[in-house]
Short mmCIF file of the C-alpha atoms (twelve columns), coordinates in Angstrom:
data_MODEL
# 
_entry.id   MODEL 
# 
loop_
_atom_site.group_PDB 
_atom_site.id 
_atom_site.type_symbol 
_atom_site.label_atom_id 
_atom_site.label_alt_id 
_atom_site.label_comp_id 
_atom_site.label_asym_id 
_atom_site.label_seq_id 
_atom_site.Cartn_x 
_atom_site.Cartn_y 
_atom_site.Cartn_z 
_atom_site.pdbx_PDB_model_num 
ATOM 1   C CA . MET A 1   0.000  0.000  0.000   1 
ATOM 2   C CA . ASN A 2   1.416  3.330  -1.010  1 
ATOM 3   C CA . ALA A 3   1.660  5.695  1.949   1 
ATOM 4   C CA . ILE A 4   2.380  8.782  -0.145  1 
ATOM 5   C CA . PRO A 5   -0.019 9.615  -2.977  1 
ATOM 6   C CA . ASP A 6   1.216  11.150 -6.185  1 
ATOM 7   C CA . THR A 7   0.588  14.820 -6.682  1 
ATOM 8   C CA . ARG A 8   -2.492 15.629 -8.732  1 
ATOM 9   C CA . GLU A 9   -0.543 16.961 -11.678 1 
ATOM 10  C CA . ALA A 10  1.850  13.997 -11.789 1 
ATOM 11  C CA . ALA A 11  -0.939 11.489 -11.362 1 
ATOM 12  C CA . THR A 12  -2.984 12.869 -14.239 1 
ATOM 13  C CA . GLY A 13  -0.009 13.707 -16.433 1 
ATOM 14  C CA . GLN A 14  -1.239 17.255 -17.005 1 
ATOM 15  C CA . ASP A 15  1.001  19.522 -19.029 1 
ATOM 16  C CA . THR A 16  -0.745 22.631 -17.683 1 
ATOM 17  C CA . PRO A 17  -1.093 22.858 -13.884 1 
ATOM 18  C CA . SER A 18  -4.669 23.254 -12.705 1 
ATOM 19  C CA . ARG A 19  -5.833 25.924 -10.278 1 
ATOM 20  C CA . GLY A 20  -4.932 25.208 -6.688  1 
ATOM 21  C CA . SER A 21  -7.238 25.476 -3.703  1 
ATOM 22  C CA . TRP A 22  -7.147 28.331 -1.228  1 
ATOM 23  C CA . TRP A 23  -5.319 26.020 1.173   1 
ATOM 24  C CA . ALA A 24  -2.689 25.379 -1.503  1 
ATOM 25  C CA . ALA A 25  -2.376 29.136 -2.052  1 
ATOM 26  C CA . LEU A 26  -1.890 29.682 1.689   1 
ATOM 27  C CA . ALA A 27  0.727  26.931 1.885   1 
ATOM 28  C CA . THR A 28  2.568  28.405 -1.117  1 
ATOM 29  C CA . ALA A 29  2.605  31.877 0.442   1 
ATOM 30  C CA . LEU A 30  3.653  30.753 3.935   1 
ATOM 31  C CA . PRO A 31  7.442  30.424 3.393   1 
ATOM 32  C CA . PHE A 32  7.617  33.942 1.970   1 
ATOM 33  C CA . VAL A 33  5.691  35.308 4.944   1 
ATOM 34  C CA . ALA A 34  7.946  33.418 7.355   1 
ATOM 35  C CA . TYR A 35  11.190 34.536 5.748   1 
ATOM 36  C CA . GLY A 36  10.159 38.157 5.339   1 
ATOM 37  C CA . LEU A 37  8.851  38.441 8.898   1 
ATOM 38  C CA . MET A 38  12.037 36.823 10.170  1 
ATOM 39  C CA . LEU A 39  14.138 39.597 8.607   1 
ATOM 40  C CA . VAL A 40  11.782 42.366 9.747   1 
ATOM 41  C CA . ILE A 41  11.673 41.109 13.352  1 
ATOM 42  C CA . GLU A 42  15.440 40.620 13.333  1 
ATOM 43  C CA . ARG A 43  15.973 44.243 12.322  1 
ATOM 44  C CA . SER A 44  13.416 45.391 14.889  1 
ATOM 45  C CA . VAL A 45  15.111 43.690 17.834  1 
ATOM 46  C CA . MET A 46  18.597 44.643 16.639  1 
ATOM 47  C CA . PRO A 47  18.772 47.347 13.939  1 
ATOM 48  C CA . ASP A 48  22.583 47.454 13.992  1 
ATOM 49  C CA . MET A 49  23.072 43.698 13.909  1 
ATOM 50  C CA . TYR A 50  25.725 43.714 11.202  1 
ATOM 51  C CA . GLY A 51  27.850 46.253 13.048  1 
ATOM 52  C CA . ARG A 52  28.376 44.003 16.082  1 
ATOM 53  C CA . THR A 53  31.190 41.590 16.802  1 
ATOM 54  C CA . SER A 54  29.039 39.463 19.128  1 
ATOM 55  C CA . LEU A 55  25.334 38.777 18.705  1 
ATOM 56  C CA . PRO A 56  22.835 38.730 21.594  1 
ATOM 57  C CA . PRO A 57  20.327 35.851 21.752  1 
ATOM 58  C CA . GLU A 58  17.305 37.709 20.338  1 
ATOM 59  C CA . PRO A 59  18.287 37.858 16.635  1 
ATOM 60  C CA . LEU A 60  19.668 34.335 16.798  1 
ATOM 61  C CA . LEU A 61  16.393 33.016 18.195  1 
ATOM 62  C CA . VAL A 62  14.445 34.864 15.497  1 
ATOM 63  C CA . ARG A 63  16.685 33.363 12.815  1 
ATOM 64  C CA . LEU A 64  16.365 29.918 14.368  1 
ATOM 65  C CA . ALA A 65  12.567 30.138 14.461  1 
ATOM 66  C CA . GLY A 66  12.423 31.155 10.806  1 
ATOM 67  C CA . TYR A 67  14.869 28.396 9.841   1 
ATOM 68  C CA . LEU A 68  12.832 25.745 11.647  1 
ATOM 69  C CA . ILE A 69  9.548  26.912 10.104  1 
ATOM 70  C CA . LEU A 70  11.042 26.604 6.627   1 
ATOM 71  C CA . LEU A 71  12.528 23.184 7.388   1 
ATOM 72  C CA . ILE A 72  9.250  21.921 8.845   1 
ATOM 73  C CA . GLY A 73  7.436  23.100 5.721   1 
ATOM 74  C CA . LEU A 74  9.991  21.232 3.637   1 
ATOM 75  C CA . GLY A 75  9.471  18.133 5.769   1 
ATOM 76  C CA . VAL A 76  5.699  18.310 5.372   1 
ATOM 77  C CA . GLY A 77  6.264  18.675 1.641   1 
ATOM 78  C CA . TRP A 78  8.274  15.441 1.733   1 
ATOM 79  C CA . VAL A 79  5.469  13.633 3.567   1 
ATOM 80  C CA . LYS A 80  2.891  14.901 1.076   1 
ATOM 81  C CA . GLY A 81  4.983  13.824 -1.912  1 
ATOM 82  C CA . PHE A 82  6.242  17.311 -2.793  1 
ATOM 83  C CA . PRO A 83  3.085  18.933 -4.157  1 
ATOM 84  C CA . ARG A 84  3.333  22.204 -6.039  1 
ATOM 85  C CA . TRP A 85  3.237  24.421 -2.956  1 
ATOM 86  C CA . ALA A 86  6.287  22.719 -1.389  1 
ATOM 87  C CA . TYR A 87  8.767  24.042 -3.955  1 
ATOM 88  C CA . GLY A 88  8.689  27.557 -2.516  1 
ATOM 89  C CA . TYR A 89  10.320 26.236 0.647   1 
ATOM 90  C CA . ILE A 90  13.370 24.846 -1.160  1 
ATOM 91  C CA . SER A 91  15.191 28.068 -2.034  1 
ATOM 92  C CA . LEU A 92  14.339 29.949 1.161   1 
ATOM 93  C CA . ALA A 93  15.279 27.021 3.404   1 
ATOM 94  C CA . TYR A 94  18.534 26.767 1.462   1 
ATOM 95  C CA . VAL A 95  19.535 30.430 1.943   1 
ATOM 96  C CA . ALA A 96  18.527 30.282 5.618   1 
ATOM 97  C CA . MET A 97  20.754 27.233 5.966   1 
ATOM 98  C CA . LEU A 98  23.660 29.057 4.311   1 
ATOM 99  C CA . TRP A 99  23.320 31.917 6.820   1 
ATOM 100 C CA . TRP A 100 23.715 29.519 9.713   1 
ATOM 101 C CA . MET A 101 26.583 27.673 8.026   1 
ATOM 102 C CA . ASP A 102 28.481 30.963 7.631   1 
ATOM 103 C CA . LEU A 103 27.822 32.112 11.211  1 
ATOM 104 C CA . ALA A 104 30.924 32.391 13.388  1 
ATOM 105 C CA . ALA A 105 30.751 29.691 16.065  1 
ATOM 106 C CA . PRO A 106 31.442 32.014 19.067  1 
ATOM 107 C CA . HIS A 107 28.132 33.825 18.420  1 
ATOM 108 C CA . LEU A 108 26.310 30.833 19.911  1 
ATOM 109 C CA . ARG A 109 27.768 31.557 23.338  1 
ATOM 110 C CA . SER A 110 24.881 33.981 23.918  1 
ATOM 111 C CA . LEU A 111 22.577 30.935 23.668  1 
ATOM 112 C CA . GLY A 112 24.686 28.957 26.106  1 
ATOM 113 C CA . ILE A 113 26.235 26.828 23.343  1 
ATOM 114 C CA . VAL A 114 30.027 26.737 23.325  1 
ATOM 115 C CA . ILE A 115 31.591 25.213 20.227  1 
ATOM 116 C CA . SER A 116 34.714 27.274 19.689  1 
ATOM 117 C CA . SER A 117 36.248 30.588 20.674  1 
ATOM 118 C CA . ASP A 118 37.874 30.980 17.261  1 
ATOM 119 C CA . TRP A 119 36.052 33.698 15.324  1 
ATOM 120 C CA . TYR A 120 37.310 32.240 12.053  1 
ATOM 121 C CA . GLU A 121 35.519 28.954 12.690  1 
ATOM 122 C CA . ARG A 122 32.059 28.763 11.127  1 
ATOM 123 C CA . LEU A 123 29.188 26.500 12.087  1 
ATOM 124 C CA . GLY A 124 29.508 24.756 8.732   1 
ATOM 125 C CA . TRP A 125 28.089 21.231 8.777   1 
ATOM 126 C CA . ARG A 126 26.576 21.760 12.233  1 
ATOM 127 C CA . ALA A 127 23.923 23.977 10.635  1 
ATOM 128 C CA . LEU A 128 22.769 20.905 8.706   1 
ATOM 129 C CA . ILE A 129 21.761 19.077 11.889  1 
ATOM 130 C CA . PRO A 130 18.207 20.542 12.068  1 
ATOM 131 C CA . PHE A 131 17.780 19.788 8.360   1 
ATOM 132 C CA . GLY A 132 18.941 16.209 8.880   1 
ATOM 133 C CA . VAL A 133 16.623 15.702 11.847  1 
ATOM 134 C CA . ILE A 134 13.573 16.982 9.958   1 
ATOM 135 C CA . MET A 135 14.375 14.864 6.903   1 
ATOM 136 C CA . LEU A 136 14.903 11.761 9.056   1 
ATOM 137 C CA . ILE A 137 11.510 12.327 10.681  1 
ATOM 138 C CA . ALA A 138 9.914  12.714 7.245   1 
ATOM 139 C CA . LEU A 139 11.703 9.596  6.001   1 
ATOM 140 C CA . GLY A 140 10.576 7.643  9.054   1 
ATOM 141 C CA . TRP A 141 7.010  8.850  8.499   1 
ATOM 142 C CA . THR A 142 6.875  7.832  4.838   1 
ATOM 143 C CA . ARG A 143 9.318  4.904  5.027   1 
ATOM 144 C CA . SER A 144 10.108 5.606  1.410   1 
ATOM 145 C CA . LEU A 145 12.454 7.611  -0.795  1 
ATOM 146 C CA . ARG A 146 9.701  7.940  -3.366  1 
ATOM 147 C CA . PRO A 147 9.087  11.633 -2.476  1 
ATOM 148 C CA . LEU A 148 12.551 12.464 -3.845  1 
ATOM 149 C CA . ARG A 149 11.540 10.910 -7.153  1 
ATOM 150 C CA . GLN A 150 8.308  12.904 -7.037  1 
ATOM 151 C CA . LEU A 151 10.354 16.042 -6.406  1 
ATOM 152 C CA . VAL A 152 12.343 15.521 -9.609  1 
ATOM 153 C CA . VAL A 153 9.323  14.347 -11.637 1 
ATOM 154 C CA . GLY A 154 7.391  17.401 -10.499 1 
ATOM 155 C CA . LEU A 155 10.125 19.703 -11.796 1 
ATOM 156 C CA . TRP A 156 10.216 17.836 -15.110 1 
ATOM 157 C CA . GLU A 157 6.447  17.726 -15.667 1 
ATOM 158 C CA . ASP A 158 5.716  21.250 -14.441 1 
ATOM 159 C CA . TRP A 159 8.499  23.702 -15.291 1 
ATOM 160 C CA . THR A 160 6.805  26.502 -13.364 1 
ATOM 161 C CA . ARG A 161 7.970  24.792 -10.171 1 
ATOM 162 C CA . VAL A 162 11.525 25.616 -11.206 1 
ATOM 163 C CA . SER A 163 10.397 29.230 -11.624 1 
ATOM 164 C CA . LEU A 164 8.900  29.148 -8.120  1 
ATOM 165 C CA . VAL A 165 12.253 27.992 -6.726  1 
ATOM 166 C CA . LEU A 166 13.987 30.820 -8.614  1 
ATOM 167 C CA . TYR A 167 11.355 33.233 -7.307  1 
ATOM 168 C CA . GLY A 168 12.465 32.349 -3.779  1 
ATOM 169 C CA . PHE A 169 16.048 33.277 -4.603  1 
ATOM 170 C CA . PHE A 170 14.920 36.620 -6.073  1 
ATOM 171 C CA . VAL A 171 12.868 37.320 -2.931  1 
ATOM 172 C CA . TRP A 172 15.901 36.584 -0.767  1 
ATOM 173 C CA . LEU A 173 18.100 38.825 -2.894  1 
ATOM 174 C CA . MET A 174 15.690 41.764 -2.794  1 
ATOM 175 C CA . LEU A 175 14.984 41.559 0.939   1 
ATOM 176 C CA . VAL A 176 18.548 40.940 2.090   1 
ATOM 177 C CA . ALA A 177 20.170 43.422 -0.305  1 
ATOM 178 C CA . GLY A 178 17.835 46.169 0.870   1 
ATOM 179 C CA . SER A 179 18.202 45.429 4.575   1 
ATOM 180 C CA . ASP A 180 21.999 45.136 4.459   1 
ATOM 181 C CA . SER A 181 22.765 48.152 2.286   1 
ATOM 182 C CA . PHE A 182 20.458 50.924 3.493   1 
ATOM 183 C CA . HIS A 183 19.230 52.593 6.639   1 
ATOM 184 C CA . HIS A 184 15.908 54.394 6.523   1 
ATOM 185 C CA . PRO A 185 13.196 55.118 9.121   1 
ATOM 186 C CA . LEU A 186 10.695 53.260 6.929   1 
ATOM 187 C CA . LEU A 187 12.933 50.379 5.870   1 
ATOM 188 C CA . ASN A 188 11.046 47.880 8.035   1 
ATOM 189 C CA . VAL A 189 7.782  49.140 6.571   1 
ATOM 190 C CA . SER A 190 9.196  48.698 3.083   1 
ATOM 191 C CA . MET A 191 10.342 45.163 3.869   1 
ATOM 192 C CA . LEU A 192 6.968  44.329 5.426   1 
ATOM 193 C CA . VAL A 193 5.067  45.615 2.391   1 
ATOM 194 C CA . SER A 194 7.413  43.761 0.064   1 
ATOM 195 C CA . THR A 195 6.925  40.584 2.088   1 
ATOM 196 C CA . GLY A 196 3.165  40.907 1.706   1 
ATOM 197 C CA . ILE A 197 3.496  41.398 -2.052  1 
ATOM 198 C CA . PHE A 198 5.835  38.419 -2.377  1 
ATOM 199 C CA . ALA A 199 3.427  36.230 -0.417  1 
ATOM 200 C CA . LEU A 200 0.432  37.413 -2.443  1 
ATOM 201 C CA . GLY A 201 2.350  36.691 -5.644  1 
ATOM 202 C CA . ALA A 202 3.126  33.149 -4.508  1 
ATOM 203 C CA . GLY A 203 -0.461 32.536 -3.432  1 
ATOM 204 C CA . ALA A 204 -1.820 33.923 -6.695  1 
ATOM 205 C CA . TYR A 205 0.587  31.672 -8.598  1 
ATOM 206 C CA . ALA A 206 -0.996 28.667 -6.915  1 
ATOM 207 C CA . ARG A 207 -4.536 29.895 -7.524  1 
ATOM 208 C CA . VAL A 208 -4.367 30.926 -11.175 1 
ATOM 209 C CA . GLY A 209 -2.707 27.737 -12.372 1 
ATOM 210 C CA . GLY A 210 -1.407 27.585 -15.921 1 
ATOM 211 C CA . THR A 211 2.210  27.968 -16.955 1 
ATOM 212 C CA . TRP A 212 2.987  31.305 -18.574 1 
ATOM 213 C CA . ARG A 213 0.192  32.999 -16.657 1 
ATOM 214 C CA . GLY A 214 1.371  31.617 -13.311 1 
ATOM 215 C CA . VAL A 215 4.963  32.732 -13.846 1 
ATOM 216 C CA . GLY A 216 3.678  36.114 -15.029 1 
ATOM 217 C CA . VAL A 217 2.015  36.584 -11.646 1 
ATOM 218 C CA . LEU A 218 5.331  35.928 -9.905  1 
ATOM 219 C CA . LEU A 219 7.051  38.498 -12.112 1 
ATOM 220 C CA . LEU A 220 4.375  41.085 -11.389 1 
ATOM 221 C CA . ALA A 221 4.962  40.539 -7.674  1 
ATOM 222 C CA . LEU A 222 8.720  41.065 -8.076  1 
ATOM 223 C CA . PHE A 223 8.208  44.263 -10.080 1 
ATOM 224 C CA . ALA A 224 5.554  45.590 -7.702  1 
ATOM 225 C CA . ALA A 225 7.631  44.881 -4.588  1 
ATOM 226 C CA . GLY A 226 10.704 46.494 -6.114  1 
ATOM 227 C CA . GLY A 227 8.794  49.584 -7.228  1 
ATOM 228 C CA . ILE A 228 6.706  50.133 -4.100  1 
ATOM 229 C CA . GLY A 229 9.591  49.304 -1.758  1 
ATOM 230 C CA . GLY A 230 11.798 51.747 -3.624  1 
ATOM 231 C CA . LEU A 231 9.189  54.495 -3.313  1 
ATOM 232 C CA . ILE A 232 8.814  53.953 0.435   1 
ATOM 233 C CA . THR A 233 12.568 54.133 1.082   1 
ATOM 234 C CA . SER A 234 13.331 56.883 -1.407  1 
ATOM 235 C CA . GLY A 235 15.658 59.398 0.187   1 
ATOM 236 C CA . GLY A 236 17.358 56.804 2.378   1 
ATOM 237 C CA . TYR A 237 21.094 56.535 2.589   1 
ATOM 238 C CA . SER A 238 23.440 53.695 1.901   1 
ATOM 239 C CA . THR A 239 25.836 52.239 4.447   1 
ATOM 240 C CA . VAL A 240 28.537 52.681 1.801   1 
ATOM 241 C CA . PRO A 241 30.217 56.065 2.365   1 
ATOM 242 C CA . SER A 242 29.230 58.581 -0.234  1 
ATOM 243 C CA . SER A 243 31.851 60.082 -2.482  1 
ATOM 244 C CA . SER A 244 31.694 63.007 -4.823  1 
ATOM 245 C CA . SER A 245 33.800 60.976 -7.257  1 
ATOM 246 C CA . LEU A 246 30.989 58.433 -7.730  1 
ATOM 247 C CA . LYS A 247 29.303 58.744 -11.088 1 
ATOM 248 C CA . GLN A 248 25.769 60.140 -10.931 1 
ATOM 249 C CA . TRP A 249 23.847 58.740 -13.853 1 
ATOM 250 C CA . PRO A 250 21.062 60.782 -15.489 1 
ATOM 251 C CA . TRP A 251 17.493 59.585 -15.072 1 
ATOM 252 C CA . TYR A 252 17.223 58.011 -18.506 1 
ATOM 253 C CA . ILE A 253 20.332 55.887 -17.882 1 
ATOM 254 C CA . GLU A 254 18.897 54.738 -14.554 1 
ATOM 255 C CA . THR A 255 15.610 53.924 -16.296 1 
ATOM 256 C CA . LEU A 256 17.469 51.904 -18.895 1 
ATOM 257 C CA . ARG A 257 19.324 50.010 -16.182 1 
ATOM 258 C CA . VAL A 258 16.030 49.144 -14.472 1 
ATOM 259 C CA . LEU A 259 14.563 47.939 -17.769 1 
ATOM 260 C CA . VAL A 260 17.611 45.750 -18.376 1 
ATOM 261 C CA . VAL A 261 17.279 44.198 -14.915 1 
ATOM 262 C CA . MET A 262 13.557 43.608 -15.415 1 
ATOM 263 C CA . SER A 263 14.223 42.001 -18.792 1 
ATOM 264 C CA . ALA A 264 16.797 39.724 -17.167 1 
ATOM 265 C CA . TRP A 265 14.238 38.691 -14.536 1 
ATOM 266 C CA . VAL A 266 11.731 37.856 -17.249 1 
ATOM 267 C CA . GLY A 267 14.302 35.789 -19.098 1 
ATOM 268 C CA . VAL A 268 15.410 33.877 -16.019 1 
ATOM 269 C CA . MET A 269 11.876 33.173 -14.781 1 
ATOM 270 C CA . TYR A 270 10.649 31.944 -18.168 1 
ATOM 271 C CA . ALA A 271 13.842 30.064 -19.068 1 
ATOM 272 C CA . PRO A 272 12.613 26.850 -17.368 1 
ATOM 273 C CA . GLY A 273 9.885  26.785 -20.025 1 
ATOM 274 C CA . LEU A 274 12.494 25.177 -22.239 1 
ATOM 275 C CA . LEU A 275 11.951 22.032 -20.159 1 
ATOM 276 C CA . GLY A 276 8.371  21.948 -21.334 1 
ATOM 277 C CA . LEU A 277 9.420  22.367 -24.947 1 
ATOM 278 C CA . ILE A 278 12.019 19.604 -24.625 1 
ATOM 279 C CA . ARG A 279 9.525  17.263 -22.987 1 
ATOM 280 C CA . ARG A 280 6.984  17.783 -25.766 1 
ATOM 281 C CA . ARG A 281 9.545  17.354 -28.526 1 
ATOM 282 C CA . PRO A 282 8.594  14.395 -30.699 1 
ATOM 283 C CA . THR A 283 10.988 11.480 -30.560 1 
ATOM 284 C CA . MET A 284 12.319 9.648  -33.585 1 
ATOM 285 C CA . THR A 285 10.908 6.163  -34.041 1 
# 
């Protein structure tokens, strides 16, 4: 008896993903809410986090909570056979894991965990322990490696899942780049609004179904978050010292640069569509 059912799309062999339920939309949006709120709360409890040599427990606990939420979502995705909503957890759980792997080991002393007093020693493989525990629990629950096969088959049969994974990396880049590079009284508001837009985009992706239309919704969310977030924090200042020698580009050059970036996003997000074209290519008999 099979303990893990196939996903609906894989079971029916649909080329075009059907519309998801509201529950599926909520599950798809959840990792983006969790990751965005994690960064906003982190900045709220410690605005000057990246200027410190030793971290207090509060930001570490916030990071740990966000990391565990993403890993649990990934584990539930394993148990469910990696349905469409689970792919949004992959990229965000990965970047959260990288943050912990790159954390200097002495920072954990504020949590009562002593690993090393060498500030050049990173957590490294130790950050994989929560991931390993969650995956072992999921494996014990399913008693099968079939979900891994379903993960790969899902990517092959529905290329928009690859775009959803890429969407997570873009969300990470936009949120982290903004929070690390600028100080502004409304930066947290900007990040919170952007988080809401990212989550709405992911939920709408699940609801509208389709291929090109679904990815288009994700792109609209990226453009909207970038535009609205930029308007909210306009007039902020960068942590990089200003210099009169820096080139100030005229508005039309800046506009062109934005259009180039947006075009690159479109290309990257739709590039996985080549998988669909390859899969439909007739074979020689």
